[in-house]
N, C-alpha and C positions, 0 to 999 in steps of 0.2 A: 456644522461639522469642524472640529477643531484643526488647526494647522499643526505641524510638528513643533513642539516647544523649542525655542531658540537654544537653550542649553542642552538639551538632548541632541537636537540636530548638530550645533558645534562639536560635541563629544563624539558623534559617529562619524563626523568629517574628518576629525583629528585622528581617529582609530581605524579608519577603513583598511589601511595597509595591514595593520596589525591582526586585524579580524580576518583577512584574506590568508595570512601567514599560518595563523592557528588552524584554520580549516584545512589547509594543505596538509599540515602535519597529522591531523585527524584522518584525513582521506588516504594517507600513506599506509595506515594500518590495515592489513587484510582480514578484516574481521568477517569472514564467510562463516555464517552460523550453521549451514548445511553440511560443512565438511569437518570431520573429526580432526583432521591434522591442523586446522586453524582454530583449536580451542584456546591456546594460549593468545592468539592475536584477538580473539573476543574478549578475554579477560584484560589484554591490553588496553583495548578500546573502552571497555568499562572504567579503567582506571582513568584513562584520559579524560573522560567526562567528568569523573569524580574531582579531579585535581583542578579542572577549568572551573568547577563550581566553588571548591574551596578557595581559590585564589581572589574569587569576587565577594567572598564573605558568607557563603552558605555553609551550613552544617550538612556534611554528606556521609553517606554510608553506601558501601559495595555489598548488595545482599545476596548471598548464595542461593540457587536453585538447583533441582536435579539437572538442569542443563546449564545455560549461560547466566551470568549474574545480571542482577537488576541494580541500576544505581538510583538512590533516592537522594535529592538535595533539598534543603528545607530552608526557608527565610521567614520567621515569624515574628516581626518587629514592626508591623505596620500599626496605625493608630487604632484605638479600640473601635469596634463596629466595622473596621474595613473587611472586605470580603477576601476569601482565599481561593487563588486560582491554581488550578494543577496544570503543568505544562507537560506533555507527553511526547516522546518520540523513540526512535530506535537507532542504535548504533550499529547493528548487524547489517550486512549487504549481502546481495546474491552472488553467486559465483560469476566469475569473469569470462568463463570460456563461452565461445572460442577465442582463444587469446590472439590468434593470428588476424581477426577482424577489427582489433583495435588499432586506431591510427597513432597513438601513443600508449605507452604502457597503462594497465588499468590502475595501478596503485602508484603512479607517478602522476599527480595532478598536473595539468597543462592548460593554458589559457589560449584559445584560439578563436578569434573573431567575436570576441566579448562573452565567450563561454568557457566555463571550467569543466573540462573533461576529467573524469576520474569514476570508478565505481564507488557507488555511495554519494556522489555529489548532490544528486537530488533527493535520492531515496536511501536514506533519510538523513545523512549526516549533515549535509548543508542547512537543511531546515530546521533540525534540530540546533544546530550550533548558532544559527542566527538568534535565537531565542537567549541563549546564554550571553550573547554579546548585547542584545537588547537590554537584559537584566543588567550587565556591567555599566552599560550607558546610564542608567538611573543611578546606580550605586556610585559610579564614579563622578557624575555631574552632581549629584545631590545627597550621596551618602545615605539614602534610604530608597524604599519602594513604597508606592501607593497602596499596594495589596499584599497580603501573604502570599508567599509563593512554595509550591513543592513542585520540583522537577522530577519525573519519572522517566528514566530511560533504560529500556529493555534490550536484550540481545537475541531474541528468538521471533521478532516479527516475521521474518522471511521464512520461518519453518512453522508458522501458525500460532506463535505466542502461546506455546503449550503449556507454558508455566505461570504465566501472568494471571489468568483469572483466579488460581488458588491464592497467589500473592495479593491479590486484591480483596479477596475475602477475608484473607488472614489479617490484613493491615488496613481494614477499612476505617477504623477509627482514626487511625494516624494520618490517613489518607484523605479524611473528611474535607470537602471543598464546596465551594458555591458554582463552580463551573470548571470546565476542562477545556483546554485549546490545545488542537493537534495541527501541526503543520507538516503535511505527508501526502499532498495532493497537488494539483495543477490549477493555475489560472485558465480561464477560457481561452485567451489568445495574449500575445505581447501587449502590454499596456492597458488590459482589460482585468482588473483584480476580480476574484470570485469568492463567493461563500458557497461552500458545499453542501447541498442539501439532502444528498442521498448516497449510499454506497451499496454495491451489490455484494451479497455474501458469497460464500463458496462450499462446495463439497467436492473434494479432490480424491479421486479413486484411482486405484491400479487394478487392470485386469489381467489375469494370466490365465493362458490357454495352454494345456499340456497334451501331448499326444502321445507317441511312442516313447519307450523308455530311453532312447538316444536317436540322434540324427540318423536318417536312412537315405540310401541311394534313390533318388527320384524316378530312375528308370526301373528299378528293380520293385518298388513299392508304391510308387505314384499312381493314383487312379483307384487304389484298393485302400490304403490306410489314409485316413482323414488328416489333412494338412492343417496344423494349428494356425499358420499364419492365414490361410484362407478362411478358417472358422472365425478367426478374429475379425477379419475384415468384413466378413457377413455380419457378426454381431454389431460392429460399429456403425455399418450402414443401415440398421435398423433403428437406430437412436433419432433419425430425422426422417419426416415425410418428403414429399417431392417438392413441397413447397418451401422447405426450410423450417418449418415448425417441428418442435421436439415430438416424438412420437412414442414416449414412454408414458403408459398409462397412469393417470393420476398426476402427472407432473405439474400441471398448472391449476390443480385444486385449490391450493392456498395463495395463489397470487392476488394481491390486493392491488386494483387498478390505481394509477395516479390521477390526481384529479383533473379535469378537463382544463382548468385555469393554468395549471402548472405545464401541461403540454403545450398549451397556446403560447406560454411564455417562452418555451424552448423554441418554438418556431420562429420567434423574433430575433434570435441571436445570430450573429452574422457567420454563419456556417456554410460551407459549400462541399458537396459530394466530391466534385471534381478535385477541390483542393486537398481533401483527405486522400483520394487516389494518387495524387501527385507525390503528397508527403510520404506515403509507404510504398509507392512503386507498383501499384496494381492497375489493372485494367478496368476493373468492374467491382461493385459492391454486392453482398447479400445478405441474407437474414430474414427473420420472421416477416411475413408480408402484413401489411396494414399499418406499418409504422414508419417514421421518418429514421434516419441514420442515428440521431441523437437519441431518439426515443428508444431505439434498438441498444444501444450502448449504455443509457443510464436507467432505462425502467423496465426492461425485459430479460428474463432469465435466457441462458445460454447453455449449450453443451459443445465442448471443444475437446478435440484430441491434441495433447500436448507432446505426446512422444511416443514412437513406436520401435519396437525391437524384436527381430527374429531372423533366424537362418544366416546365410553367408552374405557379408557385404562388403568383402575385401576387393582388391584388383582381380580383374579377370573372372572365369567362370567356375562354379564348383555346383554341381547338380546335386543339390542336397534337399531333402524333405526335412524341416526343421521339426525338432521335437517339443518346441516351446515357442510361445510368442507373448508378448507383452505390450499393453498401452497404457499409458497414463492419460487420464480424462478428467477434465474439471468441468464443474457446472456453476456457473454465476448465478446467483440466487436473488430475488427481489422480495420486499415484504409481501407476505408474511410465511415465505417458505422456510422450512426447517432442515439444515442439513443432514441430520441423522434420518430423517423421515426420505429425504431425497435419495440418500443412499440405499435405504431399504427397497425403494421403488426401482432404482437401478437394478439391484441384485435380483428382484422378482423378474424384472424384463430379461435380464440376462439369462437366468435360469430357463426363461420360457423360449428363447430364441436360439439358445445354444444348441448346434448339430449333435447328433449322437457320435461317439467316436472320440470325443475329447473331454477332458475335465477341466472346469472353469472355475477359477477362484477371483472373487471380487474383493479387495481390500480398501477399507476407508481410511486413507491417510490421515487428512486433517479437515476441518471445516471452521466455517464462522457464519455467524448470522448477518442478514442483510439490516440495513439501518436507514431511517428517514428522520430528518431534523424537524423540530417544531417550528423554528424561524420567528420566535418572539422571544422577547426578554433582554436583560441588561447585557449578557454577554454577546448576544446578537447584535445589538445596537452598538457596543463598543466595538465590534469587529467590523461593521460598516463604517463607522467614523475613523477607525484606525487605517483603513483600507484607502479611504477618501483622501485622508490627509497625506499618505505616503504617495499615492500614484496621481492624484489629482483628479479622479473621476470616482463616482459611486460604483461600488462593485455590483456584479450581476450574479444572480442564484443559479447555480449549475448543479448537475448530478456527475456521478463517476461510475464507470464501468468496473473499476477494480474494487478490491476488498481490503477493509482495515477492520480485521474482526473484532479487536478490542473496544472498538466505539461503543457498541451495545453494552459491552461488558461494564464500561465505565458509567453509563447511564443506569443501568440495572443495579449495579452492586453500591456505587456511590451516591445514587439518586441525584446526579448533577448534570445539567446540560451541557452538550459538547459543541464547541465551535470549531470547524474545520475550516481553517484560512491556511491555503497553500500558496506557495511561491514558484512551483515548477512551471513548465510550458509543454504544450503539445509537443510530440516528437522527440522528447528528451532521452529517449533510449533507456528508461528506468531500468529495465531487466535484459538489456540487450548489450552489445559491443557499442562503445564510445557514448557512454552516458555522460550526461552534463547538466549543469544548472547556469542560468543566466547570472553573469557576474553583477549586472544591474539589479536583477531581482532579489540576490542574496543581500545586497546592500540596502535596497528599498525595503526587503523584508525586515531587517534589523530595526528600521526607524518606524515600520508599521506594528511590530511588536512593541516596541518602546511605546508607542501611543496607546495601544490596546491596554496595557497596564494602567496607563493614567485614567483612560476613559472607563475602564471597569472599576477602578477605584471609585470613582464619582458614582457611577450609574448603579453599582453593585453594593454600596455602602448601605447598611442596615440603620 
């Protein structure tokens, strides 16, 4: 395994402060893709990425889509036969609410105890920007790169990457590459670098239940008119059996079990249920029986209620029988579950269990396919070497309970393997108040990415 080359290490050491300042400027842009009032901010974030790439010598374009723009940066001056690496990330972020739970303002990055706190710090601005700084290290120290590079940064990952698949299809010749690297995930633990081997997919649904044509007095109508809030509660309660297994008929039909040796390796990782409970502040864990906690998080599908809305929730009492109720429900999926088919199964189940007296509508908001890596080939070997050089130990192979829907799209459309090499840490509050990324991991991530390009240039050259 190669150490960090001296010239790259010296360049990174000399420019760490500037890399932090630039990241802070990036984090101050409130590029919330889910909110229409932040459309201009998303455009500003796209422009920020494009200008950062242009400054270091890339040819860049900001490509319009029906939603937020996609940034493409290209550097194609590597020696003949050198491979092409596509680096993917996203500049959009989750909404920051509830704002009152942030210790420091969400879009005013602050360092506390070695952590950079800001919305987007780890998901994914910090992890995207460290690649830009790693590319700069090569170009600044050597004037060249060992591989051809395409940087693709989108602004809709947090809303399902609704326009990216079409963009990849349309531009697949321009984006043709030998491998894709994505840094939008976590390490297993501090000091333990990781290569991510699997991602769960997603089917995200909204269930709306309507009863009367307006809210009713619960004393005058309660007991005779069906209450949509109670109807919704009963519908949701049917989605699991008493053991925690999902009870929707056909839900598990397409699940492809993980190999026994992969599950066995997961059990060797330094993980503690008690530590997880302490981290998130709960007194017990649940889930599907017959699996460890890591297996539940990485290898098994889920059904979770993400939001509920109905009736009167203000101060004091108001005896109302609500006219409508709504739940947002997500299903994390594993290979080979299909989000469209899962949405159909949920629709059939809801139609079957919904009580008379209400009208129920199920809307499929967005989805993404699950993914599992091959874990062989030049890009995987280069990733292992890069992480070992930066962190001083070999990486472990992990899974991820979350979703990055575009991973499968890259493999399917571009025909290139994907390396998921993330630098976040557990408990980083990626979609919650007080999101953070380790300052040390940001800096080590720059160095790991710089070594990755060097290693892939050697291992992937034709």
